[in-house]
py3Dmol code that shows the C-alpha trace and the ligand (Angstrom):
import py3Dmol

protein = """\
ATOM      1  CA  MET A   1      17.997   4.991   6.681  1.00  0.00           C
ATOM      2  CA  ASN A   2      20.080   5.023   3.544  1.00  0.00           C
ATOM      3  CA  LEU A   3      18.917   4.554   0.001  1.00  0.00           C
ATOM      4  CA  THR A   4      20.741   1.248  -0.369  1.00  0.00           C
ATOM      5  CA  TYR A   5      18.546  -0.236   2.303  1.00  0.00           C
ATOM      6  CA  LEU A   6      15.417   1.028   0.595  1.00  0.00           C
ATOM      7  CA  ILE A   7      16.490  -0.219  -2.774  1.00  0.00           C
ATOM      8  CA  CYS A   8      17.457  -3.587  -1.335  1.00  0.00           C
ATOM      9  CA  ILE A   9      14.055  -4.052   0.155  1.00  0.00           C
ATOM     10  CA  SER A  10      12.089  -2.862  -2.813  1.00  0.00           C
ATOM     11  CA  ILE A  11      14.156  -3.633  -5.855  1.00  0.00           C
ATOM     12  CA  PHE A  12      17.071  -5.991  -5.502  1.00  0.00           C
ATOM     13  CA  ASN A  13      15.140  -8.502  -3.489  1.00  0.00           C
ATOM     14  CA  VAL A  14      12.901  -9.387  -6.395  1.00  0.00           C
ATOM     15  CA  GLY A  15      14.114 -12.686  -7.718  1.00  0.00           C
ATOM     16  CA  ILE A  16      15.555 -13.820  -4.403  1.00  0.00           C
ATOM     17  CA  LEU A  17      12.890 -15.929  -2.759  1.00  0.00           C
ATOM     18  CA  GLY A  18      12.642 -15.921   1.008  1.00  0.00           C
ATOM     19  CA  VAL A  19      15.143 -18.703   1.680  1.00  0.00           C
ATOM     20  CA  TYR A  20      15.124 -18.037   5.371  1.00  0.00           C
ATOM     21  CA  GLY A  21      12.149 -16.605   7.221  1.00  0.00           C
ATOM     22  CA  PHE A  22       8.832 -16.294   5.406  1.00  0.00           C
ATOM     23  CA  THR A  23       8.673 -18.635   2.448  1.00  0.00           C
ATOM     24  CA  ARG A  24       5.837 -19.221   0.029  1.00  0.00           C
ATOM     25  CA  SER A  25       4.714 -22.276   1.995  1.00  0.00           C
ATOM     26  CA  THR A  26       4.932 -20.361   5.295  1.00  0.00           C
ATOM     27  CA  ILE A  27       2.719 -17.636   3.928  1.00  0.00           C
ATOM     28  CA  ARG A  28       0.307 -20.178   2.500  1.00  0.00           C
ATOM     29  CA  SER A  29       0.053 -21.971   5.819  1.00  0.00           C
ATOM     30  CA  LEU A  30      -0.572 -18.658   7.643  1.00  0.00           C
ATOM     31  CA  GLU A  31      -3.384 -17.960   5.238  1.00  0.00           C
ATOM     32  CA  MET A  32      -4.921 -21.387   5.778  1.00  0.00           C
ATOM     33  CA  LYS A  33      -4.720 -21.071   9.561  1.00  0.00           C
ATOM     34  CA  SER A  34      -6.412 -17.714   9.539  1.00  0.00           C
ATOM     35  CA  ASN A  35      -9.193 -18.946   7.248  1.00  0.00           C
ATOM     36  CA  VAL A  36      -8.325 -16.355   4.648  1.00  0.00           C
ATOM     37  CA  PRO A  37      -8.750 -17.647   1.121  1.00  0.00           C
ATOM     38  CA  ILE A  38      -5.579 -17.748  -0.944  1.00  0.00           C
ATOM     39  CA  THR A  39      -7.234 -15.525  -3.500  1.00  0.00           C
ATOM     40  CA  HIS A  40      -8.451 -13.056  -0.862  1.00  0.00           C
ATOM     41  CA  ALA A  41     -11.844 -12.821  -2.419  1.00  0.00           C
ATOM     42  CA  HIS A  42     -13.050 -10.508   0.333  1.00  0.00           C
ATOM     43  CA  HIS A  43     -12.493  -6.815  -0.089  1.00  0.00           C
ATOM     44  CA  GLN A  44      -9.426  -5.035   1.226  1.00  0.00           C
ATOM     45  CA  TRP A  45      -7.924  -1.624   1.794  1.00  0.00           C
ATOM     46  CA  TYR A  46      -4.987  -1.049  -0.562  1.00  0.00           C
ATOM     47  CA  VAL A  47      -2.402   1.669  -0.677  1.00  0.00           C
ATOM     48  CA  VAL A  48      -2.915   3.091  -4.163  1.00  0.00           C
ATOM     49  CA  ALA A  49      -0.919   6.343  -4.266  1.00  0.00           C
ATOM     50  CA  GLU A  50       1.380   8.709  -2.433  1.00  0.00           C
ATOM     51  CA  ASN A  51      -0.448  11.886  -1.487  1.00  0.00           C
ATOM     52  CA  ASP A  52       2.442  14.179  -2.409  1.00  0.00           C
ATOM     53  CA  LYS A  53       2.490  12.752  -5.953  1.00  0.00           C
ATOM     54  CA  ILE A  54      -1.189  13.580  -6.564  1.00  0.00           C
ATOM     55  CA  GLU A  55      -1.921  17.090  -7.819  1.00  0.00           C
ATOM     56  CA  LYS A  56      -5.079  18.775  -6.621  1.00  0.00           C
ATOM     57  CA  ASN A  57      -7.977  18.762  -9.090  1.00  0.00           C
ATOM     58  CA  VAL A  58      -6.206  16.522 -11.587  1.00  0.00           C
ATOM     59  CA  PRO A  59      -7.812  13.125 -12.284  1.00  0.00           C
ATOM     60  CA  THR A  60      -5.363  10.239 -11.946  1.00  0.00           C
ATOM     61  CA  LYS A  61      -5.911   6.719 -13.197  1.00  0.00           C
ATOM     62  CA  ILE A  62      -4.973   3.741 -11.077  1.00  0.00           C
ATOM     63  CA  VAL A  63      -5.571   0.084 -11.930  1.00  0.00           C
ATOM     64  CA  LEU A  64      -6.325  -2.291  -9.077  1.00  0.00           C
ATOM     65  CA  ASN A  65      -6.760  -5.987  -9.874  1.00  0.00           C
ATOM     66  CA  ASN A  66      -7.454  -5.086 -13.518  1.00  0.00           C
ATOM     67  CA  VAL A  67     -10.122  -2.519 -12.583  1.00  0.00           C
ATOM     68  CA  PRO A  68      -9.460   1.033 -13.864  1.00  0.00           C
ATOM     69  CA  ILE A  69     -10.336   3.682 -11.297  1.00  0.00           C
ATOM     70  CA  THR A  70     -10.084   7.468 -11.466  1.00  0.00           C
ATOM     71  CA  ILE A  71      -9.034   9.203  -8.260  1.00  0.00           C
ATOM     72  CA  TRP A  72      -8.812  12.907  -7.594  1.00  0.00           C
ATOM     73  CA  LYS A  73      -7.977  15.267  -4.762  1.00  0.00           C
ATOM     74  CA  THR A  74     -10.198  18.298  -4.272  1.00  0.00           C
ATOM     75  CA  ASN A  75      -9.376  21.768  -2.940  1.00  0.00           C
ATOM     76  CA  ASP A  76      -9.966  20.697   0.652  1.00  0.00           C
ATOM     77  CA  ASN A  77      -7.526  17.757   0.248  1.00  0.00           C
ATOM     78  CA  SER A  78     -10.246  15.127   0.391  1.00  0.00           C
ATOM     79  CA  TYR A  79     -10.161  12.300  -2.136  1.00  0.00           C
ATOM     80  CA  ALA A  80     -12.741  10.805  -4.475  1.00  0.00           C
ATOM     81  CA  ALA A  81     -12.578   7.574  -6.486  1.00  0.00           C
ATOM     82  CA  VAL A  82     -14.957   6.340  -9.188  1.00  0.00           C
ATOM     83  CA  HIS A  83     -14.869   3.752 -11.964  1.00  0.00           C
ATOM     84  CA  ASP A  84     -12.744   5.153 -14.757  1.00  0.00           C
ATOM     85  CA  ILE A  85     -15.029   4.388 -17.703  1.00  0.00           C
ATOM     86  CA  CYS A  86     -17.714   6.884 -18.661  1.00  0.00           C
ATOM     87  CA  PRO A  87     -20.984   4.977 -19.223  1.00  0.00           C
ATOM     88  CA  HIS A  88     -21.993   7.299 -22.059  1.00  0.00           C
ATOM     89  CA  ARG A  89     -19.411   6.267 -24.685  1.00  0.00           C
ATOM     90  CA  GLY A  90     -16.734   4.471 -22.700  1.00  0.00           C
ATOM     91  CA  VAL A  91     -14.076   7.164 -22.455  1.00  0.00           C
ATOM     92  CA  SER A  92     -11.526   7.177 -19.642  1.00  0.00           C
ATOM     93  CA  LEU A  93     -12.541   9.823 -17.105  1.00  0.00           C
ATOM     94  CA  SER A  94      -8.933  10.178 -15.954  1.00  0.00           C
ATOM     95  CA  ARG A  95      -8.267  11.946 -19.262  1.00  0.00           C
ATOM     96  CA  GLY A  96     -10.763  14.631 -18.318  1.00  0.00           C
ATOM     97  CA  ARG A  97     -10.563  17.369 -15.712  1.00  0.00           C
ATOM     98  CA  VAL A  98     -11.968  18.275 -12.322  1.00  0.00           C
ATOM     99  CA  ASP A  99     -14.560  21.024 -12.104  1.00  0.00           C
ATOM    100  CA  THR A 100     -13.329  23.019  -9.109  1.00  0.00           C
ATOM    101  CA  LYS A 101     -16.771  24.572  -8.449  1.00  0.00           C
ATOM    102  CA  THR A 102     -18.582  21.264  -8.008  1.00  0.00           C
ATOM    103  CA  GLY A 103     -15.667  18.937  -7.199  1.00  0.00           C
ATOM    104  CA  CYS A 104     -16.878  16.640 -10.002  1.00  0.00           C
ATOM    105  CA  VAL A 105     -14.736  14.823 -12.536  1.00  0.00           C
ATOM    106  CA  VAL A 106     -15.652  15.908 -16.067  1.00  0.00           C
ATOM    107  CA  CYS A 107     -15.599  13.463 -18.958  1.00  0.00           C
ATOM    108  CA  PRO A 108     -13.266  14.717 -21.710  1.00  0.00           C
ATOM    109  CA  TYR A 109     -15.616  13.659 -24.540  1.00  0.00           C
ATOM    110  CA  HIS A 110     -19.088  15.163 -23.925  1.00  0.00           C
ATOM    111  CA  THR A 111     -18.373  16.835 -20.547  1.00  0.00           C
ATOM    112  CA  PHE A 112     -20.796  14.834 -18.403  1.00  0.00           C
ATOM    113  CA  LYS A 113     -19.984  15.546 -14.764  1.00  0.00           C
ATOM    114  CA  TYR A 114     -19.674  12.790 -12.127  1.00  0.00           C
ATOM    115  CA  ASN A 115     -19.588  13.490  -8.419  1.00  0.00           C
ATOM    116  CA  SER A 116     -17.577  11.640  -5.760  1.00  0.00           C
ATOM    117  CA  CYS A 117     -20.362   9.045  -5.404  1.00  0.00           C
ATOM    118  CA  GLY A 118     -20.364   8.303  -9.133  1.00  0.00           C
ATOM    119  CA  ARG A 119     -23.650  10.076  -9.870  1.00  0.00           C
ATOM    120  CA  MET A 120     -23.839  11.815 -13.229  1.00  0.00           C
ATOM    121  CA  VAL A 121     -24.984  15.180 -11.941  1.00  0.00           C
ATOM    122  CA  GLN A 122     -24.853  17.355 -15.046  1.00  0.00           C
ATOM    123  CA  SER A 123     -24.819  16.965 -18.819  1.00  0.00           C
ATOM    124  CA  PRO A 124     -24.272  19.802 -21.328  1.00  0.00           C
ATOM    125  CA  GLY A 125     -27.183  22.244 -21.388  1.00  0.00           C
ATOM    126  CA  GLN A 126     -28.481  21.238 -17.977  1.00  0.00           C
ATOM    127  CA  LYS A 127     -28.612  24.250 -15.684  1.00  0.00           C
ATOM    128  CA  ASN A 128     -29.044  22.608 -12.328  1.00  0.00           C
ATOM    129  CA  LEU A 129     -27.096  19.833 -10.759  1.00  0.00           C
ATOM    130  CA  ARG A 130     -28.952  16.566 -10.297  1.00  0.00           C
ATOM    131  CA  THR A 131     -29.379  15.887  -6.589  1.00  0.00           C
ATOM    132  CA  SER A 132     -30.911  12.408  -6.629  1.00  0.00           C
ATOM    133  CA  THR A 133     -28.979   9.814  -4.667  1.00  0.00           C
ATOM    134  CA  THR A 134     -30.594   6.867  -6.491  1.00  0.00           C
ATOM    135  CA  PHE A 135     -28.184   4.863  -8.612  1.00  0.00           C
ATOM    136  CA  SER A 136     -29.026   4.672 -12.318  1.00  0.00           C
ATOM    137  CA  HIS A 137     -27.364   1.832 -14.242  1.00  0.00           C
ATOM    138  CA  LYS A 138     -27.710   3.893 -17.402  1.00  0.00           C
ATOM    139  CA  THR A 139     -25.975   7.057 -16.318  1.00  0.00           C
ATOM    140  CA  ASP A 140     -24.011   6.483 -13.103  1.00  0.00           C
ATOM    141  CA  ILE A 141     -20.797   4.740 -12.161  1.00  0.00           C
ATOM    142  CA  VAL A 142     -19.674   2.947  -9.005  1.00  0.00           C
ATOM    143  CA  TYR A 143     -17.494   4.708  -6.467  1.00  0.00           C
ATOM    144  CA  TYR A 144     -14.973   3.609  -3.809  1.00  0.00           C
ATOM    145  CA  ARG A 145     -14.060   4.569  -0.279  1.00  0.00           C
ATOM    146  CA  ILE A 146     -10.745   6.370  -0.291  1.00  0.00           C
ATOM    147  CA  LYS A 147      -8.751   8.240   2.335  1.00  0.00           C
ATOM    148  CA  GLU A 148      -5.295   9.620   2.962  1.00  0.00           C
ATOM    149  CA  VAL A 149      -3.240   9.032   6.101  1.00  0.00           C
ATOM    150  CA  ASN A 150       0.432   9.966   6.525  1.00  0.00           C
ATOM    151  CA  ASN A 151       1.024  10.462   2.805  1.00  0.00           C
ATOM    152  CA  TRP A 152      -0.448   7.122   1.747  1.00  0.00           C
ATOM    153  CA  VAL A 153      -3.765   7.079  -0.098  1.00  0.00           C
ATOM    154  CA  TYR A 154      -5.852   4.027   0.844  1.00  0.00           C
ATOM    155  CA  LEU A 155      -8.715   2.680  -1.258  1.00  0.00           C
ATOM    156  CA  TYR A 156     -11.255  -0.001  -0.301  1.00  0.00           C
ATOM    157  CA  ASP A 157     -11.739  -2.147  -3.394  1.00  0.00           C
ATOM    158  CA  LYS A 158     -15.457  -2.801  -3.014  1.00  0.00           C
ATOM    159  CA  PRO A 159     -17.475  -0.983  -5.709  1.00  0.00           C
ATOM    160  CA  LEU A 160     -20.216   1.021  -4.010  1.00  0.00           C
ATOM    161  CA  TYR A 161     -23.617   1.968  -5.413  1.00  0.00           C
ATOM    162  CA  ASP A 162     -25.480   3.250  -2.384  1.00  0.00           C
ATOM    163  CA  VAL A 163     -24.327   6.674  -1.201  1.00  0.00           C
ATOM    164  CA  PHE A 164     -25.401   5.764   2.318  1.00  0.00           C
ATOM    165  CA  GLU A 165     -23.503   2.488   2.473  1.00  0.00           C
ATOM    166  CA  SER A 166     -21.891   2.098   5.895  1.00  0.00           C
ATOM    167  CA  PRO A 167     -18.080   1.960   6.222  1.00  0.00           C
ATOM    168  CA  PRO A 168     -16.422  -1.391   5.551  1.00  0.00           C
ATOM    169  CA  LEU A 169     -15.939  -3.820   8.393  1.00  0.00           C
ATOM    170  CA  HIS A 170     -12.262  -4.355   7.664  1.00  0.00           C
ATOM    171  CA  ASP A 171     -10.660  -1.076   8.544  1.00  0.00           C
ATOM    172  CA  VAL A 172      -7.253   0.047   7.354  1.00  0.00           C
ATOM    173  CA  TRP A 173      -4.236  -1.539   9.013  1.00  0.00           C
ATOM    174  CA  PHE A 174      -1.702   1.035  10.218  1.00  0.00           C
ATOM    175  CA  GLU A 175       1.782   0.397  11.526  1.00  0.00           C
ATOM    176  CA  PRO A 176       2.227   1.759  15.090  1.00  0.00           C
ATOM    177  CA  GLU A 177       5.029   4.071  13.914  1.00  0.00           C
ATOM    178  CA  ALA A 178       2.432   6.032  11.901  1.00  0.00           C
ATOM    179  CA  PHE A 179       1.112   7.645  15.104  1.00  0.00           C
ATOM    180  CA  ASP A 180       4.346   7.907  17.066  1.00  0.00           C
ATOM    181  CA  GLN A 181       5.802  11.424  17.172  1.00  0.00           C
ATOM    182  CA  ASP A 182       9.322  10.051  17.622  1.00  0.00           C
ATOM    183  CA  TYR A 183       9.435   8.766  14.060  1.00  0.00           C
ATOM    184  CA  ARG A 184      10.174  10.496  10.781  1.00  0.00           C
ATOM    185  CA  TYR A 185       9.438   8.843   7.474  1.00  0.00           C
ATOM    186  CA  ILE A 186       9.956   8.979   3.739  1.00  0.00           C
ATOM    187  CA  THR A 187       8.000   7.151   1.055  1.00  0.00           C
ATOM    188  CA  LEU A 188       8.677   5.808  -2.407  1.00  0.00           C
ATOM    189  CA  SER A 189       6.999   3.513  -4.910  1.00  0.00           C
ATOM    190  CA  LYS A 190       8.227   1.201  -7.620  1.00  0.00           C
ATOM    191  CA  ASP A 191       6.548  -0.841 -10.385  1.00  0.00           C
ATOM    192  CA  PHE A 192       7.393  -4.503 -10.947  1.00  0.00           C
ATOM    193  CA  ASN A 193       6.458  -6.857 -13.769  1.00  0.00           C
ATOM    194  CA  VAL A 194       5.574  -9.674 -11.405  1.00  0.00           C
ATOM    195  CA  ASP A 195       2.595 -10.678  -9.288  1.00  0.00           C
ATOM    196  CA  ALA A 196       1.906  -9.007  -5.937  1.00  0.00           C
ATOM    197  CA  ARG A 197       2.490 -12.180  -3.914  1.00  0.00           C
ATOM    198  CA  THR A 198       6.055 -12.516  -5.178  1.00  0.00           C
ATOM    199  CA  VAL A 199       6.758  -8.854  -4.473  1.00  0.00           C
ATOM    200  CA  THR A 200       5.377  -9.232  -0.944  1.00  0.00           C
ATOM    201  CA  GLU A 201       7.425 -12.363  -0.278  1.00  0.00           C
ATOM    202  CA  ASN A 202      10.589 -10.665  -1.380  1.00  0.00           C
ATOM    203  CA  SER A 203       9.915  -7.744   0.912  1.00  0.00           C
ATOM    204  CA  LEU A 204      10.161 -10.283   3.732  1.00  0.00           C
ATOM    205  CA  ASP A 205      13.425 -11.852   2.604  1.00  0.00           C
ATOM    206  CA  ILE A 206      16.124 -11.534   5.245  1.00  0.00           C
ATOM    207  CA  LEU A 207      18.923 -13.779   4.010  1.00  0.00           C
ATOM    208  CA  HIS A 208      20.542 -10.871   2.158  1.00  0.00           C
ATOM    209  CA  ILE A 209      20.899  -8.764   5.301  1.00  0.00           C
ATOM    210  CA  SER A 210      24.340  -9.943   6.328  1.00  0.00           C
ATOM    211  CA  GLU A 211      25.858  -9.169   2.969  1.00  0.00           C
ATOM    212  CA  LEU A 212      24.063  -6.036   1.845  1.00  0.00           C
ATOM    213  CA  HIS A 213      23.343  -3.946   4.915  1.00  0.00           C
ATOM    214  CA  ASN A 214      25.698  -1.919   7.009  1.00  0.00           C
ATOM    215  CA  PHE A 215      24.293  -3.458  10.183  1.00  0.00           C
ATOM    216  CA  GLY A 216      24.877  -7.016   8.908  1.00  0.00           C
ATOM    217  CA  ASN A 217      27.482  -9.615   9.787  1.00  0.00           C
ATOM    218  CA  PRO A 218      28.831 -11.485   6.723  1.00  0.00           C
ATOM    219  CA  ARG A 219      31.061 -13.675   8.925  1.00  0.00           C
ATOM    220  CA  ASP A 220      28.154 -14.855  11.032  1.00  0.00           C
ATOM    221  CA  PRO A 221      25.143 -14.447   8.749  1.00  0.00           C
ATOM    222  CA  LEU A 222      22.444 -16.530  10.421  1.00  0.00           C
ATOM    223  CA  PRO A 223      20.309 -15.388  13.359  1.00  0.00           C
ATOM    224  CA  LYS A 224      21.163 -16.689  16.834  1.00  0.00           C
ATOM    225  CA  SER A 225      17.509 -17.256  17.670  1.00  0.00           C
ATOM    226  CA  ASP A 226      14.048 -16.576  16.348  1.00  0.00           C
ATOM    227  CA  LYS A 227      10.556 -16.288  17.780  1.00  0.00           C
ATOM    228  CA  THR A 228       7.184 -16.381  16.018  1.00  0.00           C
ATOM    229  CA  GLU A 229       4.137 -14.552  17.397  1.00  0.00           C
ATOM    230  CA  LYS A 230       0.603 -14.305  16.133  1.00  0.00           C
ATOM    231  CA  VAL A 231      -0.243 -10.612  16.431  1.00  0.00           C
ATOM    232  CA  GLY A 232      -3.759 -10.876  15.045  1.00  0.00           C
ATOM    233  CA  GLU A 233      -6.017 -13.045  12.948  1.00  0.00           C
ATOM    234  CA  GLU A 234      -4.189 -12.115   9.766  1.00  0.00           C
ATOM    235  CA  HIS A 235      -0.946 -10.798  11.210  1.00  0.00           C
ATOM    236  CA  THR A 236       2.212 -12.700  12.195  1.00  0.00           C
ATOM    237  CA  ARG A 237       5.571 -11.472  13.486  1.00  0.00           C
ATOM    238  CA  VAL A 238       8.900 -13.316  13.449  1.00  0.00           C
ATOM    239  CA  SER A 239      11.751 -11.809  15.514  1.00  0.00           C
ATOM    240  CA  TYR A 240      15.383 -12.710  14.769  1.00  0.00           C
ATOM    241  CA  LYS A 241      18.325 -11.995  17.039  1.00  0.00           C
ATOM    242  CA  TYR A 242      21.678 -11.306  15.305  1.00  0.00           C
ATOM    243  CA  LYS A 243      25.233 -10.734  16.460  1.00  0.00           C
ATOM    244  CA  ALA A 244      26.392  -7.383  15.089  1.00  0.00           C
ATOM    245  CA  GLY A 245      29.343  -7.699  12.699  1.00  0.00           C
ATOM    246  CA  PRO A 246      32.718  -6.271  13.836  1.00  0.00           C
ATOM    247  CA  THR A 247      32.603  -3.639  11.087  1.00  0.00           C
ATOM    248  CA  SER A 248      28.850  -2.997  11.223  1.00  0.00           C
ATOM    249  CA  ILE A 249      27.481   0.449  12.091  1.00  0.00           C
ATOM    250  CA  PRO A 250      25.876  -0.733  15.383  1.00  0.00           C
ATOM    251  CA  LYS A 251      29.222  -2.129  16.552  1.00  0.00           C
ATOM    252  CA  LEU A 252      31.563   0.524  15.181  1.00  0.00           C
ATOM    253  CA  VAL A 253      29.529   3.607  16.047  1.00  0.00           C
ATOM    254  CA  TYR A 254      27.469   2.556  19.055  1.00  0.00           C
ATOM    255  CA  ASN A 255      29.399  -0.472  20.354  1.00  0.00           C
ATOM    256  CA  ILE A 256      26.202  -2.510  20.237  1.00  0.00           C
ATOM    257  CA  GLU A 257      26.726  -6.276  20.107  1.00  0.00           C
ATOM    258  CA  GLU A 258      23.266  -7.481  19.257  1.00  0.00           C
ATOM    259  CA  LEU A 259      20.432  -6.451  17.004  1.00  0.00           C
ATOM    260  CA  ILE A 260      16.874  -7.625  16.530  1.00  0.00           C
ATOM    261  CA  ILE A 261      15.095  -7.798  13.221  1.00  0.00           C
ATOM    262  CA  GLU A 262      11.319  -8.163  13.263  1.00  0.00           C
ATOM    263  CA  ASN A 263       9.546  -9.335  10.149  1.00  0.00           C
ATOM    264  CA  GLU A 264       5.786  -8.953  10.028  1.00  0.00           C
ATOM    265  CA  TYR A 265       3.296 -10.140   7.483  1.00  0.00           C
ATOM    266  CA  VAL A 266      -0.172  -8.605   7.512  1.00  0.00           C
ATOM    267  CA  LEU A 267      -2.372 -10.511   5.108  1.00  0.00           C
ATOM    268  CA  PRO A 268      -2.501 -10.169   2.255  1.00  0.00           C
ATOM    269  CA  HIS A 269      -0.116  -7.448   1.146  1.00  0.00           C
ATOM    270  CA  TYR A 270       1.536  -5.498   3.982  1.00  0.00           C
ATOM    271  CA  THR A 271       4.987  -6.322   5.326  1.00  0.00           C
ATOM    272  CA  VAL A 272       7.083  -4.784   8.072  1.00  0.00           C
ATOM    273  CA  ALA A 273      10.837  -5.107   8.594  1.00  0.00           C
ATOM    274  CA  ARG A 274      11.937  -3.494  11.844  1.00  0.00           C
ATOM    275  CA  VAL A 275      15.634  -3.252  12.721  1.00  0.00           C
ATOM    276  CA  LYS A 276      16.322  -2.601  16.418  1.00  0.00           C
ATOM    277  CA  PHE A 277      19.730  -1.888  17.893  1.00  0.00           C
ATOM    278  CA  GLY A 278      19.978  -0.220  21.287  1.00  0.00           C
ATOM    279  CA  ASP A 279      17.363   2.555  21.391  1.00  0.00           C
ATOM    280  CA  PHE A 280      17.368   2.933  17.614  1.00  0.00           C
ATOM    281  CA  ILE A 281      14.611   1.535  15.473  1.00  0.00           C
ATOM    282  CA  ASN A 282      14.450   1.664  11.698  1.00  0.00           C
ATOM    283  CA  THR A 283      11.248   0.341  10.141  1.00  0.00           C
ATOM    284  CA  ILE A 284      10.322  -0.401   6.567  1.00  0.00           C
ATOM    285  CA  VAL A 285       6.661  -0.944   5.737  1.00  0.00           C
ATOM    286  CA  THR A 286       5.620  -2.156   2.294  1.00  0.00           C
ATOM    287  CA  SER A 287       2.233  -2.456   0.674  1.00  0.00           C
ATOM    288  CA  ALA A 288       1.879  -4.242  -2.656  1.00  0.00           C
ATOM    289  CA  MET A 289      -0.884  -3.064  -4.967  1.00  0.00           C
ATOM    290  CA  PRO A 290      -1.819  -5.751  -7.513  1.00  0.00           C
ATOM    291  CA  ILE A 291      -2.349  -4.012 -10.848  1.00  0.00           C
ATOM    292  CA  SER A 292      -2.876  -7.288 -12.719  1.00  0.00           C
ATOM    293  CA  ASP A 293      -1.692 -10.895 -12.456  1.00  0.00           C
ATOM    294  CA  ASP A 294       1.818  -9.911 -13.516  1.00  0.00           C
ATOM    295  CA  LYS A 295       2.124  -6.254 -12.565  1.00  0.00           C
ATOM    296  CA  THR A 296       2.474  -4.746  -9.113  1.00  0.00           C
ATOM    297  CA  LYS A 297       3.137  -1.334  -7.663  1.00  0.00           C
ATOM    298  CA  LEU A 298       5.029  -1.531  -4.390  1.00  0.00           C
ATOM    299  CA  PHE A 299       4.689   1.320  -1.891  1.00  0.00           C
ATOM    300  CA  VAL A 300       7.486   1.616   0.647  1.00  0.00           C
ATOM    301  CA  LYS A 301       7.572   3.749   3.769  1.00  0.00           C
ATOM    302  CA  THR A 302      10.701   3.910   5.908  1.00  0.00           C
ATOM    303  CA  TYR A 303      10.658   5.224   9.461  1.00  0.00           C
ATOM    304  CA  ARG A 304      13.454   6.024  11.860  1.00  0.00           C
ATOM    305  CA  ASN A 305      13.472   7.249  15.425  1.00  0.00           C
ATOM    306  CA  ASN A 306      17.048   8.563  15.254  1.00  0.00           C
TER     307      ASN A 306
END
"""
ligand_1 = """\
4
FES
S -18.225 9.648 -23.372
Fe -18.317 10.620 -21.492
S -19.755 12.135 -21.723
Fe -19.785 11.076 -23.576
"""
view = py3Dmol.view(width=600, height=400)
view.addModel(protein, "pdb")
view.setStyle({"model": 0}, {"cartoon": {"style": "trace"}})
view.addModel(ligand_1, "xyz")
view.setStyle({"model": 1}, {"stick": {}})
view.zoomTo()
view.show()
């Protein structure tokens, strides 16, 4: 998978609405059919970071739907996530440090220590760590479920108070390539000054394929056929069949006449674009993290089995 392809999917597509394939109204109608509110008021798993960009024991601030959250990775590679604002005097915990003995994040102002469940376990002068699991609105902060799989760090956006709260009902959605040994992948991320819905829609745009990609066919740019399948309650796939261009890589190198492009939309913010020619499959998965109403971080993972 070359960089042009990646950049096309994640950068150049912004501003080109999905003229063919998934359009804003298509996405809206999928949402209505699946009884998912347009605003997605229910909680979700979001990709919030790339594991290899997060240093161990260094607090990192992320902002998800306007909520500041501090995440950190401990010595054993497990993650923690708590609200970023220290309840004592309102300082950002991400500007502090991680205490490697306790695994707590330490506020940079008065050094209060917060554990992975948001409990303030030690203030200056206190010898012993507080062990109570009861949430105190005066001293503690909410925490979030967070986990890493295949270099993506996923966070469930429901603020948690109870340390014994059971795992969320909606589990993380993973692309099948994530667990297939035949695939290799690379990841990247990119910030956009536009809302997450627009970024997601543009990840699904396919009209540019014929012109911009080396497997496209500028002389015969439209698909020969298409098929729509409902994969799950919040997951739809559209498959397009194309004739390979005479100078395209599939035709020139492999003498392949036909290629399939699968576009998937997994509500509300995952997309998949899967290019199949012969035995070769290249897949691009995107996950849009809404930072605010007009800022988005897009995470892109590209797989190939060749
Ligand atoms: S502001 Fe955080 S400990 Fe005082």
